[in-house]
C-alpha positions as CSV (number, residue, x, y, z in Angstrom):
1,M,-38.4,50.5,43.3
2,L,-38.1,51.4,39.5
3,M,-35.7,54.1,38.6
4,D,-37.1,56.4,36.1
5,H,-35.3,56.5,32.9
6,H,-34.6,60.1,32.9
7,I,-32.4,60.1,36.0
8,L,-30.0,57.4,34.4
9,F,-29.5,59.4,31.2
10,K,-28.5,62.8,30.5
11,P,-29.1,64.3,27.5
12,L,-26.3,65.0,25.0
13,K,-24.6,68.3,25.2
14,S,-24.7,70.3,21.8
15,F,-21.7,70.7,19.5
16,P,-21.1,73.7,17.4
17,L,-21.2,73.0,14.0
18,K,-18.7,73.2,11.0
19,S,-18.7,75.0,7.8
20,S,-19.9,71.6,6.3
21,S,-22.9,71.4,8.7
22,R,-21.3,68.0,9.9
23,P,-21.3,67.1,13.6
24,S,-17.6,67.2,14.5
25,I,-18.4,64.1,17.2
26,I,-17.8,61.9,14.4
27,P,-14.6,62.6,12.7
28,P,-13.9,61.6,9.1
29,I,-13.2,57.8,8.7
30,T,-10.0,58.0,7.1
31,S,-8.5,59.8,10.4
32,I,-9.4,56.8,12.2
33,I,-8.9,53.5,9.6
34,P,-5.9,54.2,6.7
35,L,-7.8,54.1,3.5
36,G,-5.4,51.5,2.1
37,R,-6.7,48.7,4.9
38,F,-10.1,48.5,2.6
39,Y,-8.0,47.6,-0.4
40,S,-6.8,43.7,-0.8
41,S,-4.2,44.6,-3.4
42,P,-0.6,43.4,-2.0
43,S,1.8,46.1,-1.0
44,T,4.3,47.1,-3.8
45,S,7.1,46.3,-1.2
46,S,6.4,42.6,-1.4
47,E,8.8,39.9,-2.8
48,P,7.6,38.2,-5.9
49,P,7.6,34.4,-5.4
50,V,10.7,32.2,-6.2
51,H,10.7,30.2,-9.2
52,V,12.7,27.0,-8.3
53,P,13.8,25.3,-11.7
54,V,12.6,21.5,-12.0
55,S,16.1,20.5,-12.4
56,L,17.1,21.3,-8.9
57,I,13.9,19.8,-7.5
58,S,15.0,16.4,-9.4
59,Q,18.3,17.0,-8.0
60,L,17.1,17.2,-4.5
61,R,14.6,14.7,-4.4
62,K,17.3,12.2,-5.5
63,S,19.1,12.8,-2.2
64,R,16.0,13.0,-0.1
65,P,12.8,11.1,-1.3
66,V,10.4,13.8,-0.1
67,P,7.3,14.9,-2.1
68,L,7.5,17.5,-4.9
69,S,5.7,20.2,-2.6
70,L,7.8,19.8,0.2
71,A,11.3,19.6,-2.1
72,R,9.8,23.3,-3.9
73,E,9.1,24.7,-0.8
74,A,12.8,23.7,0.8
75,L,14.7,25.4,-2.3
76,A,12.0,28.2,-2.1
77,K,13.0,28.9,1.2
78,S,16.9,28.2,0.7
79,S,17.4,30.5,-2.2
80,L,17.6,27.6,-4.6
81,D,20.7,26.6,-2.6
82,L,20.7,22.8,-2.8
83,Q,22.7,22.3,0.5
84,R,20.8,24.5,2.8
85,A,17.6,23.0,1.2
86,L,18.8,19.5,2.5
87,E,19.4,21.1,5.9
88,Y,15.9,22.4,5.8
89,L,14.5,19.2,5.1
90,D,16.7,17.5,8.1
91,S,15.4,20.3,10.3
92,S,12.4,19.2,12.5
93,S,9.7,21.0,10.6
94,S,10.1,18.4,7.4
95,S,8.3,15.0,6.9
96,S,11.7,13.0,6.6
97,A,12.8,14.7,10.0
98,K,9.7,13.9,11.4
99,A,9.7,10.1,10.1
100,D,13.4,9.6,11.5
101,K,11.9,10.6,15.1
102,L,9.1,8.3,14.9
103,S,10.8,5.5,13.3
104,S,11.9,4.2,17.0
105,R,8.2,3.8,17.9
106,P,6.8,-0.1,17.5
107,T,4.4,-0.7,14.6
108,S,2.0,-3.3,16.4
109,Q,-1.1,-2.3,14.5
110,G,-1.8,-1.9,10.8
111,T,-3.5,-3.6,7.8
112,V,-2.7,-6.9,5.7
113,A,-3.9,-5.6,2.5
114,V,-4.3,-7.8,-0.8
115,R,-4.8,-6.9,-4.6
116,L,-5.5,-9.3,-7.5
117,L,-5.2,-7.9,-11.0
118,G,-6.6,-9.7,-14.4
119,S,-7.0,-13.2,-12.0
120,K,-3.2,-13.2,-13.1
121,R,-1.3,-11.2,-10.6
122,A,-1.8,-11.0,-7.0
123,S,0.1,-9.0,-3.8
124,M,-0.2,-9.0,-0.2
125,I,1.7,-6.5,1.5
126,H,2.1,-5.6,5.6
127,L,1.6,-2.1,6.4
128,G,2.4,-1.1,10.0
129,C,1.0,1.9,12.0
130,E,1.3,2.7,16.0
131,T,-2.7,2.6,16.6
132,D,-5.7,0.8,15.5
133,F,-7.5,4.1,15.5
134,V,-5.0,5.2,12.6
135,A,-5.2,1.8,10.7
136,A,-9.1,2.2,10.5
137,T,-8.7,6.0,8.8
138,R,-9.1,6.2,5.0
139,T,-6.0,7.8,4.5
140,F,-4.5,4.8,5.9
141,Q,-6.4,2.3,3.8
142,E,-6.1,3.8,0.7
143,L,-2.1,4.0,1.2
144,A,-1.8,0.2,1.9
145,S,-4.3,-0.7,-1.1
146,G,-2.0,1.8,-3.6
147,I,1.2,-0.2,-2.3
148,A,-0.4,-3.6,-2.9
149,G,-1.6,-2.6,-6.3
150,T,1.6,-1.5,-7.0
151,A,3.4,-4.6,-5.7
152,A,0.9,-6.7,-7.8
153,F,1.6,-4.8,-11.2
154,L,5.2,-4.8,-11.1
155,D,7.8,-7.6,-11.3
156,V,9.4,-8.5,-8.4
157,P,13.0,-7.6,-8.7
158,I,15.4,-10.5,-8.1
159,I,18.6,-8.7,-8.2
160,S,20.7,-7.4,-5.4
161,H,22.5,-4.3,-5.4
162,L,21.5,-2.9,-8.7
163,D,22.1,0.9,-8.0
164,S,25.8,0.0,-6.9
165,I,26.4,-2.0,-10.1
166,Q,27.6,-0.5,-13.3
167,I,25.9,-2.8,-15.8
168,P,27.0,-2.2,-19.2
169,S,24.0,-2.5,-22.2
170,S,26.4,-4.0,-24.7
171,S,25.9,-7.5,-25.3
172,N,29.7,-8.1,-25.8
173,S,30.4,-6.6,-22.4
174,S,30.8,-8.9,-19.5
175,I,28.0,-8.7,-17.0
176,P,28.8,-8.9,-13.2
177,S,27.1,-11.5,-11.3
178,I,24.0,-10.9,-9.3
179,K,22.7,-12.8,-6.5
180,S,18.8,-13.1,-6.0
181,I,17.3,-11.7,-3.1
182,S,14.0,-13.7,-2.9
183,S,13.7,-14.7,0.4
184,N,11.4,-17.6,-0.5
185,K,14.2,-19.0,-3.4
186,S,15.6,-22.0,-1.9
187,S,19.4,-22.6,-3.1
188,T,18.1,-26.0,-4.3
189,I,15.5,-24.7,-6.8
190,S,17.0,-24.6,-10.2
191,S,16.5,-21.5,-12.7
192,E,17.6,-20.3,-15.9
193,T,19.5,-17.0,-16.8
194,T,17.8,-14.4,-18.8
195,R,19.2,-11.2,-20.4
196,T,17.1,-8.1,-20.3
197,K,18.3,-4.7,-21.3
198,G,21.5,-5.6,-20.2
199,I,20.9,-7.2,-17.1
200,T,21.4,-10.6,-16.1
201,V,18.7,-12.0,-13.4
202,D,18.0,-15.6,-12.4
203,K,14.6,-16.6,-13.6
204,P,12.6,-18.9,-11.1
205,T,11.3,-22.1,-13.0
206,H,8.8,-22.4,-10.6
207,P,5.7,-20.8,-11.8
208,E,3.9,-21.4,-8.7
209,E,6.2,-19.8,-6.4
210,I,5.0,-16.8,-4.4
211,L,8.0,-14.4,-4.2
212,S,9.0,-12.1,-1.4
213,F,9.1,-8.5,-2.9
214,P,11.8,-6.8,-1.0
215,T,10.5,-3.9,0.7
216,E,13.5,-1.7,-0.6
217,A,12.6,-2.1,-3.9
218,L,8.9,-1.8,-3.4
219,L,9.5,1.6,-1.3
220,S,11.8,3.0,-4.5
221,A,9.2,2.0,-6.9
222,P,6.8,4.6,-8.2
223,M,3.4,4.3,-6.8
224,I,1.1,3.1,-9.5
225,T,-2.7,3.8,-9.5
226,L,-5.2,1.3,-10.3
227,P,-8.8,1.6,-11.0
228,E,-11.0,-0.8,-9.1
229,N,-12.2,-2.4,-11.8
230,D,-8.7,-2.8,-13.1
231,E,-9.7,-2.2,-16.9
232,Q,-7.3,0.7,-17.3
233,I,-4.1,1.6,-15.8
234,S,-3.1,4.8,-15.1
235,L,0.0,6.6,-15.4
236,P,2.6,5.8,-12.5
237,D,2.3,8.8,-9.9
238,P,4.8,11.0,-9.8
239,Q,5.8,9.8,-5.9
240,T,7.5,6.6,-4.9
241,V,5.8,4.8,-2.6
242,Q,8.3,5.9,0.0
243,Q,7.5,9.5,-0.5
244,R,3.5,8.8,-0.3
245,L,4.6,7.1,3.0
246,L,6.3,10.4,4.0
247,S,3.0,12.3,3.1
248,S,0.7,10.1,4.9
249,L,3.0,10.3,7.9
250,G,2.3,14.2,8.3
251,E,-1.1,13.3,7.9
252,T,-1.2,10.5,10.7
253,G,1.3,11.8,13.2
254,E,2.3,8.0,13.5
255,N,5.3,5.8,12.7
256,L,4.5,4.1,9.1
257,K,6.0,1.0,8.0
258,L,6.1,-1.1,5.2
259,L,6.6,-4.6,7.1
260,R,6.6,-7.0,4.0
261,A,5.1,-7.9,0.8
262,V,4.8,-10.9,-1.6
263,S,3.5,-11.0,-5.1
264,Y,2.7,-13.5,-7.4
265,A,2.5,-13.3,-11.5
266,A,1.1,-16.3,-13.4
267,P,3.7,-17.4,-16.3
268,F,3.4,-15.5,-19.6
269,P,2.9,-16.8,-22.0
270,S,0.8,-19.6,-20.4
271,D,1.5,-23.7,-20.8
272,P,-1.6,-24.7,-22.7
273,N,-1.0,-28.0,-20.5
274,I,-1.7,-26.5,-17.0
275,R,-3.1,-23.2,-15.9
276,Y,-2.3,-21.4,-12.6
277,V,-4.7,-19.1,-10.8
278,P,-4.0,-17.1,-7.9
279,G,-6.4,-16.2,-5.3
280,V,-6.7,-13.7,-2.4
281,Y,-8.8,-12.9,0.5
282,S,-8.6,-10.3,3.6
283,H,-10.6,-10.6,6.8
284,Q,-11.1,-6.6,7.6
285,G,-7.3,-6.1,7.3
286,K,-6.3,-8.1,10.0
287,V,-5.7,-11.5,8.7
288,A,-5.1,-12.2,4.8
289,S,-4.0,-14.8,2.2
290,L,-2.7,-15.2,-0.7
291,V,-3.0,-18.7,-2.6
292,V,-2.5,-20.2,-6.0
293,L,-4.2,-23.1,-7.8
294,S,-2.8,-25.3,-10.5
295,V,-5.2,-27.0,-13.1
296,I,-4.6,-29.4,-15.7
297,S,-7.1,-31.2,-17.6
298,A,-8.3,-34.7,-16.5
299,D,-8.1,-36.0,-20.2
300,P,-4.8,-36.1,-21.6
301,E,-6.0,-35.8,-24.9
302,K,-7.9,-32.2,-24.1
303,P,-5.1,-29.7,-22.8
304,I,-6.6,-27.1,-20.1
305,A,-6.0,-24.4,-22.7
306,S,-8.5,-26.1,-24.9
307,L,-11.3,-26.2,-22.4
308,V,-10.7,-22.3,-21.2
309,H,-11.0,-21.4,-24.9
310,G,-13.8,-23.8,-25.7
311,P,-17.4,-24.2,-25.2
312,G,-18.1,-23.2,-21.5
313,G,-14.7,-21.7,-21.0
314,P,-15.8,-18.7,-19.6
315,E,-17.8,-20.4,-16.9
316,L,-14.8,-22.6,-16.3
317,E,-12.4,-19.6,-15.8
318,N,-14.7,-17.7,-13.7
319,G,-15.3,-20.8,-11.6
320,L,-11.5,-21.2,-11.2
321,N,-11.4,-17.5,-9.9
322,E,-13.9,-18.0,-7.2
323,L,-12.6,-21.4,-6.1
324,A,-9.2,-19.6,-5.7
325,R,-10.8,-17.0,-3.7
326,G,-12.6,-19.3,-1.5
327,V,-9.4,-21.3,-0.7
328,A,-8.0,-18.4,0.3
329,R,-11.0,-17.2,2.6
330,Q,-10.7,-20.9,3.9
331,T,-7.0,-20.3,5.1
332,V,-7.8,-17.1,6.6
333,G,-10.8,-18.7,8.6
334,F,-8.6,-21.2,10.2
335,P,-4.9,-21.2,11.7
336,T,-3.6,-22.6,8.5
337,R,0.4,-23.0,8.5
338,R,0.9,-25.1,5.5
339,I,-0.9,-26.8,2.4
340,E,-0.7,-30.6,3.6
341,K,1.0,-32.8,6.1
342,G,4.9,-32.9,6.1
343,E,7.4,-34.5,8.6
344,V,6.6,-31.9,11.5
345,E,3.6,-32.5,13.5
346,N,0.8,-30.3,13.0
347,E,-1.8,-28.8,15.6
348,E,-5.4,-29.3,14.6
349,G,-6.3,-26.8,12.0
350,E,-3.1,-25.9,10.7
351,V,-3.1,-28.4,7.5
352,L,-5.3,-26.9,5.0
353,L,-6.0,-30.0,2.8
354,D,-7.2,-31.7,6.0
355,Q,-9.5,-28.8,6.9
356,D,-13.5,-28.9,7.3
357,G,-14.3,-27.2,4.3
358,M,-17.1,-25.3,5.6
359,M,-15.6,-21.9,4.0
360,L,-14.8,-23.2,1.1
361,S,-18.2,-24.9,0.4
362,I,-19.5,-21.8,-0.3
363,S,-17.7,-21.3,-3.6
364,A,-17.7,-24.6,-4.6
365,G,-21.5,-25.8,-4.9
366,G,-22.2,-25.9,-0.9
367,E,-21.4,-29.6,-0.3
368,G,-19.2,-30.3,2.5
369,G,-16.4,-32.6,3.2
370,S,-12.6,-31.7,3.9
371,V,-10.8,-29.2,1.9
372,R,-9.3,-32.1,-0.3
373,D,-12.5,-33.6,-0.9
374,I,-14.2,-30.5,-2.0
375,L,-11.5,-29.9,-4.7
376,D,-11.4,-33.3,-5.9
377,R,-15.0,-33.4,-6.0
378,W,-15.5,-29.7,-8.0
379,G,-12.5,-30.8,-10.4
380,N,-14.1,-34.2,-11.2
381,E,-17.8,-32.3,-12.2
382,R,-16.1,-30.3,-14.7
383,G,-13.3,-32.5,-15.8
384,V,-10.3,-31.0,-14.2
385,K,-7.8,-31.6,-11.4
386,V,-7.3,-28.9,-9.0
387,K,-4.3,-28.6,-6.8
388,V,-3.2,-25.9,-4.1
389,V,0.5,-25.2,-5.0
390,G,1.2,-21.9,-3.3
391,M,0.0,-20.4,0.0
392,K,0.8,-17.3,2.2
393,R,-1.3,-16.6,5.5
394,W,-0.4,-13.3,7.2
395,S,-1.6,-11.7,10.4
396,I,-1.1,-8.3,11.9
397,S,-0.4,-10.4,14.9
398,D,2.4,-12.1,13.7
399,V,5.7,-12.3,15.5
400,L,8.3,-10.6,12.8
401,E,12.1,-11.4,12.5
402,G,13.8,-8.5,13.8
403,S,10.6,-7.0,15.6
């Protein structure tokens, strides 16, 4: 049975009116909520922000390679006390402390990124992380691409312990001996000594050599921002590669580690009788390769420089660049371990020149045969001789030393 609404609700009692003729049932709003709450201006008792001098930030970042914003935050929270700022960075709230905690975690996933600059310089880097989920994120992929671009843009340092050695700039001063740290460099390889800005280095005389880029040196280098078209080079990022790693670690929450890096730079100025062409290819960041081709003219009376800069030169150069990329792709598609047969017995598919050139043929006109046959045929049609003189093939599943 429905109840009458008159039974459920009783009428309100009448209240006496004040002199203002306003019902006293509604008190003034200022007696409920302070008037000051309706204003967004800060209280006069709040402290002004701390001004952090740039010199202090620079001094702190020399001790701790942290992002600029984190260095400023640490100094502001420690009242510009450098020692307290260092303690703050070592606390659990900082990126560097978080990196230390995550450093023991395995980095079995990741990506192998490659970069080619102007068909003259190339690089390949292996950046590790913990899960394939993070490896596929935009943050991680952009970080790997940036590091690869930096490695391609910079010359490989082939001197050791540079920071700990006082090297005089005067040409009359004695310069200490500095050993090469390139792991690819054999003790039997000859070298020539070069002096640059008071620094003596060993300059390799093998222009086809793909050099190992020491990870410590690359981590301390400024991150170079490179456009995709390689037409203009931006100024160096104010952060180093290590600082960018720390910043990305805060976003991903995983251990990120630069595991290895290599770089190649064609000799400059180039030899008019021989041309070196690098090529790179990466398959979804899982397997990648960097190769170097040498090209000479088939006619001793016509150096390769005259062919490249003469009639039909641009087409020849574009064809060489595409051919180098095709060789790199071929290397990725097979379990390639070496360029040609040696004394060690090889399994099927491990020797590049003996492989079925099914992937290379796409870049070389579509005709089949072995890689050796395709390169010979391609060169004969254009009056040149092409040879693969350098190769590196990496996979994220490779077993690394010390891992």
